[in-house]
N, C-alpha and C positions, 0 to 999 in steps of 0.2 A: 683202262679198267672198265669204263662204261661200254666200250665196244665189245669187250669179252663177254660182259653180262648180256648184251643184246644178242651176241652170237649163240650163247648157251640157251637163251630164251627161245630163239628161233628153232634150235635143234629140238628142244622140248616140245614146242608146238608141232613141229613136223612129225616127231615120233608119236605124239598123241593123236595126230590126224590119221597117220598110217594105222595105228592100233584100232582106232575107231572104225575106219573103213573096213579093216580086215575082220572085225567082229560082226559085221552085218551079215545076217543069214539070208536075206532076200536076194532074189535074182531078177535081172533085167532080160526080157525077151522081146525081140522085135525084128523087123525086116525093113531094110533100106536099099532102094535101087536093086531089088531082087536078091539081096544078100540077107541071109537069116543069121541072127546072132542070139546067143543065150549065154549069160555068164553071171557071176556074182556081182551084185550091185556095188559093193565096196570097191572091187577092182575097177569096175567101169568108171565110177565117180572119181577115184584117185587118178586113173589114167587120163581122164578128161582134164582134171585140174593140173596135172603135170604137163599135159600138152599146151594148156593155156600159158603156163609159165614159160615154156620153151618158146612159144610164139611171141610172147612179149619181149623176151630176151633177143630173139633173132630180129624182130622189128627194130629194136633199139640199135642193134649193131648195123643193120642195113642203113638206117638213118644216118648213123655216124659216118659210114663209108660214103654215102651220097653227099654229105655236107663237108667232106674233107677238102675239096678244092676251094670252097668258100672260106674255110678256116685258114687255109694256106694263104689265100689272097688277103684276108684280114690281117694275118700276122705280118705279111710283107708290107701292107699299108701302115701298120703300127710301127714297124721298124723304120719305114721311110719317114713317117711323121716324127719319130724320135730323133732321127738324124737331122731332120729339118729344124726342129726346135733347138737342137744343139747348135746348128749353124746360126740360127736366129740369135741365140744367146751370145754366141761368140761375136756375132756382128754388132750387137748392142754394146758389148764390152769394147769392141774396137772404136765405136762411135764415142763412147765415154772417154777413152784415152786420146781421141783425136786422130786415129789411124785411118784415113780415108780409103787407102788402097785395100787394106785388110777388110774393112767394113764392106766395101763394094764386092769383094770376092765372096764373103759369107752371105751377102744379100743375094747374089746369083744362085748360090747353092740352096739357100732357103726358098727362093722363088721356084726352083726346079723341084724341090722335094715337098713343099707345102702347097695345099690347095687354098689356104687362107690368104687370098690376094691382099686384103686390107692390111694385114700385119707386115707382109713382105714389102708392100708399097712404102710404108713408113720407113723401113730400114733402107730401102733403095734410095729414097729421097734424101735421107740424112747422109748416106754414104756419098751421094753425088754432091751434096752441099759441102761436105768436108773435103772432097777432092777438088773443089773449085769449079765443078761443072754446073753453073747456075741454070743453064737451060734444062738439063736433065732434072735438077732439083725442082725447078718450077713446074715441069710436067708431072713429076711424081706427086708433089703436094696438090696440084690442081686435080689430079685423078682421084685423090683421097676425098675430095669434096662430094664425089658421086655417092659415096656410102655414108649413111647417117652415123655409123659407129666410128668413122674416121674423119668426119667433116671438121670437128673441132681441132684435131691435131693438124689437119691440112691447113686450116686457117692460121694456126700458130706458125707453121713453117712458112707460109706465104707472107705473113706479117714480118718475119725475120728477113726474108728475101727483099721485101719492099724497103725496110729500114736500111739494109745493106746497099740497096740501089739508090738511096736518098730520094725516095718517092713518098712523101708524107701523106699525100691524098690516098694512094692505094693502101698504105699502112693503116690509115685511119679507117678505111672501109673494112678491111679484114678484122681489125680490132673490134669495131662496133658489131660486126656480124658474130664474132666469137663471144662478145659480151652478151648478145641477145640469146645465144645458145646456152651459155653457162654463166649465169649472173653471179655465181660464186667463184669465178675464175679471177684470182688476184692479178695475174699479169694482164688480162684483158681490161680490167678496170683501170689499172695504172696507165696502160697505153692510151685508153680513151681519154682519161683525165689529163695526162701530160700533153697529148696532141691537141686537145681542146684549149688548154692554156696557151700553147704555142701559137695557135691561130686566132686567139682572142675570142673564141666562141664561149662566152661566159654562161649563157643559158644552157647550152648542151652539156657543158662541163658540170654545171650544177645538177642537171638531171642524172648524169652518171654518178655523181657523189651521193645523191639521194638513194639511188638504187643500190649502191655499194653499202650504204648505211643500213638499208633494209635487210641485206644479206649478210650483215655483220662482218664486212670486210674492213671496216674502219671504226675507230673508237667514236662513240656518240659525241663527245666533247669536241674532238677534232672536226667531225662532220658539221657541227653547229658553227664553229668558227669559220670553216671553209665556205659554208653557204652564206654567211654574213659578208665575207670578203668578196665572193663572186657577185652577190647582189649589188654590192657597192661599186665594183668595177663596172658592172653593166649600167648602173645609175649614172656614173660619170660620163659614160659613152653616150647616154641618152639625154643628158641635161639640157642640151640646146635643141633637141628634137621633140621630146615628149615630156613635158614638165609633170604631168599627172602620173605617168608610169614611173618617172624618176622618184617622185616623193613616195609612191607606193612601195617601190623596191627598197628605198632607204628606211622606211618605217619597219618593213619586215626584217631588214638587216639589223636594225637596232633592237628588235625583239630577240634575235639570236645573240647579239653581242652589243649591249648598251654602251660599252666603253670603247668601241672601235672608232678611233679618232677620225678617219676619212669620212665615214658615214655620218657621224655627228656634225662634222664641220659643214658638209654640203647641205644636210637637212636644216641646220641652223641658218645657213645663208639663205636658202630658199624661203623658209618661213619668215626670216627677217625682211626679205624683199616684199613679202605679202603683208607686212605690218604686224605679224604675229610674234612680237618681240618676246613676250612671256614664254611662249612655247619653245621658241628658239633658245632662250636662256636656260630653260629647264633641261633641254637636251644636252647642252654643253656642260652644265653643272653635274648631270648624271655621269657623263663620260669622264669628266675631269676627276671625279671622286675616285674612280677605279684606275685610271691611267692618265695622269697629267701630261699634257702635250702642249708645246708652245703655239701650235696652230689654233688650238681651242681658245687660248688667251687672246690672240689677235682678233679672232672672230667675235669673241665676247665683248671686247672693247669696241668693235665696230658697231655692235648693236646699240651702244649708248653714246655714239660719237657726237650726237647733236645735244647731249645733255651738258650741264655745267660740270666743271672739274670736280666739284665736291661730290656730286652724285656719281660720277664715273669712278671716283676713288672708293666710294662706299660699295659700289657693285664689285669692284676688283677685290676688295677685302672679303666680300661675301663668297666670291669664287675661291679665294685662297683658303677659306675655312673648310672647303670640301675635301681638300687634301693638304692639311696643315704641315705635314712633315716633308713634303716634296720640295725640291729646289725651285720648281715653278711657282709654288706658293710664296716663297721668299721673294722672288722677283716681282710677284704681284703686289706684295706689301710695299716694296721699294718704289714701284711704279705709282702706287696710290699716294705715297708720301711726296713724290715729285709733283703729282697733280695738285696736291694741296699746298705746294711750295714749302713743305717741311723738309728743307734740303739736308739739314743735319741728321734728321731721323732716317732719311734715305741712306746717308753715308753709314750710319750705325748699323742699319739692316744689312747693307752690302758687304761690310768688312769681313765677316766670317765666310761669306760665299766666295769672295775673291781669294781667300787663303785656303779653300778646300776644293770647290768645284767651279772654277771661274768659266764663264762663257762670254761670247761677244755681247750678248744682251746685258749681262751684268756690268761689263766694262762700259757699255753705252749709257746705262742708267747712272753709273757713277760719274761719267763725264758730264752728264746733264746737271747733276747736283753740284759738282765741283765748279762748273762754269758759273753757276749762280752764287756760290759761296765765295770763290776766290778769283774768278775771271777766266777768260778763254785761255790764257797762257798756262795757267795751272792745270787746266783740263786737257791740254794737248797730249800729255803722256797717257791719259786714259783712252783717248781716241786712238792713239797708236797701238795700245794693247788690244783694243777692240778690233782694229783692222787686222792684227796678227794672230788673234785668238783662233784656235782650231774650230772649224765649222761643225755644228751639231750634225752627227751622222744620220740622225733619224729622218726618214722621208717626211716631208711636210713641215720641216723646221722653219722654213721661210714663210709659213702661213698658207701655203697652197699645196695641193696634191696633184700637180700637173705631171703625171707619170705617163710613160710610153706603154705600149702593149706589153713589152718585155718587163718593164718596171712593175706593172700590175700583176703579171704572172708571178714574179718573184715575191711580191708582197703577199699575194694569196697563199703561196706555199709557206712563207715564214710565219704568217699569222695562224694558219691552220695547224702547222706542226708545233710551233713554239710559243704562240700567243705574243708575238712581237712583230713590229713593222719591218725590222731589218736585223741582220745578224750583228753581233757586237763587233766593234773594230778590232782588227788584228793587233794593232799597235796603239797604245794609249798615248794620245797627244794632249798635253796640258800646258797651260801658261799660268799656273797658280803662283801667287806671291805669298811670302811669309806675312804674318800679321804685322810684324814690325815694318816691312816695306809698305804695306797698305796704309798704316798710320802715318808713316813718313810722307807718303805722297798725298795724303789727304790733309796734312797740316797746313795752316795758313802760310803763304810765302813770306819770307823775311824781307822787309822793305830795304832798298838800297839807300846808303847815306847820300844826302844832297851835295852836289859839287857846285859852289858859287861861281867858280871860274867858267865852268862849262855852261852854266846858266847864262852868264853875261855874253859868252861867245854866241850862244844860240839866239840872243836878243838882237845881235848886230845883223843888219840886212846883208844878204849875199850879193857881192858886186862882181860883175863880169865885165872886164875891159873898162872899168871905171863907171859902168852904168848899174844902178840898183834895179833888181828884178822885182819891182813893186807888184806887178800883175801876177807873177808866178807864185809868190808867197801865199796869197789867199787860195789860189788854185790848188797848190800842193796840200794845204791844210784840209781843203774840202775832199780831195781824193783820199787822204789818210783817214779822215773821219768816216767816209763812205765805206772804206775797206774794213774798218773796225766794226761797223754796224752789220755788214754782210757776214763777217766771220763769227759774230756772236751767236752761239747756238742756245736757243731758249727751250727747245722741246726735244723729246726723245726721237721724234721723226726726223728732225734735222740732224741729230747725231747719227742715226742710221745711214742717212745720205752721205754724211762725211766718211763713215766707215767704208761704204761702197766705193766712194771716190778714191780713198786711200788704197783699197785693194786693187783697183784698176791701174793705179799708178805703179804699185809694187809688182 
C-alpha cells in the first residue's frame, strides 16, 4: 500500500512538473560551438532534467555491469565459506563422538575451503589426537601457539598430550602458562593445583589457590582451609631448617583455621620449647574447643610434664572443659583421675565409653586403674583389649603428624574440601563391650579358697637325688619377686608400651 501511494505521488509530481514547464512563455536563445538554438524555456529545462535522469540511470547500470565479476567472486567465496563452515561443523561433531577418521576428513575439507587457519588447525589437531597420531597432534597444537586467539586452546591440547605421555614437568609448564593467560580457566587452575600438590610445591600451590580465589573459581571457605593446610605442610617441611619462617607460617595458618590440629600441634611444640607454655597451651585449647584431637591432648600433657600430678590433672580437666561433650574430653577426665590416684573414679568415667565408643586409649586407661585396684592379673584382659582395639584412623592419632609428601597432599585436599583430616573408614571396626561385660570385668576378683595340703607341700624343700636345693629356693623366690615388680604397670605410659609389645607379638 505504501509503495502504491509513493508511485501515485511520483506521477503527480511528474505531471505537475510537466505542466509547469509547458506553461512557461519565455524562450531560451543561445549559441554553442557554432550552433544556434532558440526554443521554449520549459521544453529546454524539462529536456535537460530528463537527460539528467537518463544519465544517472545509465551510470548506475554501467556500474552494476562493471561490478558483476566482483559480485560473482564474492558469491563464490561465500558459497565456499558456507561449505567450509559446514565441513568444520561436521568435523567438530565427529570429534565429539570420537570418530577420528571422519574428523580428519572434514578437517582437510575445511582447511581447503576456509581461509581461517586458526579454526582449522584446532580441528586438525583434535582429529589427529583422536586418530592416535600424536606427532601430528603435537605439531597442530604447537602451531596454534603462534596466534594469540588460539594460544590458550593450543596449550590445553599440549597439556593433554603431556599428561598422556606421562610428562608432568611439561604438563605443569603448559598448565601454568594457560593459567597466566586465563586466570578464570577452571581446568588450568585445577591442573596447576593438583600438579603442585603432587610434587610438594606448597608455596606455588598456595599462590595458585589465592589467584583462583580472586577469580572466584573456588569457595572462599574452601580457599581459607586450603591455605591453612598448605601453610602447615610447608611449615613441617621447614621446621628443622628455618624456625622463624616455620612459626610465621603456622601463625598465619592458625589465623585461617584456628582448629587445624597439625598447625596447632607444631606451633604449641615450638612455643613450648621456647618456654612460652602459656601461649602454647592457649593455642591447643583454642584448637581443641572446635576439633578435639588426641595429638593435642598428648602435646598439652607434655607442656606440664615437669609439674606434679595434681597440677597436671587440673590442667587436663581445664582442657576437657573446652569440648565437654567429646570422647576426648571423657578420656581427659579419666586420665586426670588416674593422675590423682582416684582409681574408682576413673573406672566409673570409662564404663560408658567402653560400652559405646571404645578406643585403645580408653582400654589402656582402664588397665591402669584396674591394676591399682585389683592387681596386674585382673588388668591383663584390659591390656589385651587395648592391643586388639582398632586403631584410630585419623592422622596424628599417635601424637605426631609425620606424613609423607603424598600424605600431606591428601590431607590438604580432605581438609580443604570437607574440613576433616581423612575420609571416614569404609568399614566400622569396633570392640565395644556391653555395660554388663564392663562391670563384670571391673569387679574385684573372687579370692580362691586356701588348701592346707598344698600349703604344707609347698613348705617342704624340693629334693633332687636326695639333696635339698637350699641355694636354689632363695634364688627362685628372688626371680619371681623381680618378675612381678617388672610386670606391674603403674602409669599409662607403661600401659601403652605393653600394648605396643602385644601388637608386635600378634
